[in-house]
Each structure stands twice: as structure tokens, then as C-alpha cells.
C-alpha positions as CSV (number, residue, x, y, z in Angstrom):
1,M,16.2,-6.3,0.4
2,N,20.2,-4.2,0.7
3,F,21.7,-7.2,-0.9
4,A,19.6,-7.5,-4.1
5,H,19.7,-3.5,-4.2
6,L,23.5,-3.7,-4.0
7,F,23.3,-6.5,-6.8
8,M,21.9,-4.9,-8.9
9,V,23.8,-1.8,-9.0
10,S,26.6,-4.1,-9.3
11,L,25.8,-5.2,-12.8
12,V,25.0,-1.4,-14.0
13,P,29.6,-1.7,-15.0
14,F,28.6,-4.5,-16.5
15,S,25.5,-3.5,-18.9
16,T,27.9,-0.3,-19.6
17,A,30.3,-2.2,-21.6
18,W,27.9,-3.9,-23.1
19,V,26.5,-1.5,-24.8
20,A,29.9,0.5,-25.3
21,D,31.1,-2.5,-26.9
22,T,28.4,-3.0,-29.3
23,R,27.7,0.5,-29.9
24,L,24.1,1.6,-29.3
25,A,22.6,-1.8,-30.5
26,A,18.9,-2.8,-29.5
27,V,19.8,-6.2,-27.0
28,P,22.5,-3.9,-25.1
29,V,20.0,-1.3,-24.4
30,A,17.2,-2.9,-24.0
31,V,19.6,-5.3,-21.4
32,Y,20.6,-1.5,-20.2
33,A,17.2,0.3,-19.7
34,A,16.0,-3.4,-17.8
35,V,19.1,-3.0,-15.7
36,F,17.9,0.6,-14.3
37,V,14.2,-0.4,-13.8
38,L,15.8,-3.2,-11.6
39,V,18.0,-0.9,-9.7
40,N,14.9,1.7,-9.0
41,L,12.5,-1.1,-8.3
42,A,15.2,-3.1,-5.6
43,Y,15.8,0.8,-4.3
44,C,12.1,1.3,-3.5
45,V,11.7,-1.7,-2.2
46,F,14.2,-1.0,0.3
47,V,12.9,2.1,1.3
48,W,9.7,0.8,1.5
49,E,10.4,-2.1,3.6
50,T,13.3,0.7,6.4
51,L,10.2,2.8,6.5
52,A,7.1,0.1,7.6
53,Q,10.2,-0.7,10.0
54,A,11.0,2.7,11.3
55,E,8.8,3.9,14.5
56,V,6.7,6.7,13.4
57,K,8.4,9.3,15.6
58,E,11.6,8.2,13.5
59,V,10.3,9.2,10.3
60,S,7.5,11.9,11.3
61,A,8.4,15.1,10.3
62,S,7.9,17.4,13.4
63,P,11.3,17.0,14.4
64,I,11.7,19.0,11.3
65,A,9.2,21.8,11.8
66,E,10.9,22.6,15.0
67,M,14.1,23.6,14.1
């Protein structure tokens, strides 16, 4: 899932350049927004899978409370 997130992040410069070249035309702005939605969705899935694989002791807040 990390690779999917990194791929989505790699699309940000291209969509940003397209928006800049077309001076805020509707389609490039929609693609730009879609890229950010995909980046965030990929990140949420990445975090979900990471936390699902972690042991409960690694995720619990008890070490923070002890500090």
C-alpha cells in the first residue's frame, strides 16, 4: 500500500503544473482535487493496514501515560 500512496503523491507535481498552465480551468482543477483525494485515501488505507498488523502493545497509549 505504501507504493500506491507514493505513486499518488508523485502525481501532485503534474496536476499542479497542469492547473498553472491552464490558469485554473475546470477540468485541471477537478483532476488536482481528485489527486489529493486519492492521496488521502491511499494514506488512510496505509495507516489502517499498518495498525491492523501491529500488536496491541505497540499501539496502546500506556507508554505515553507513564511518561
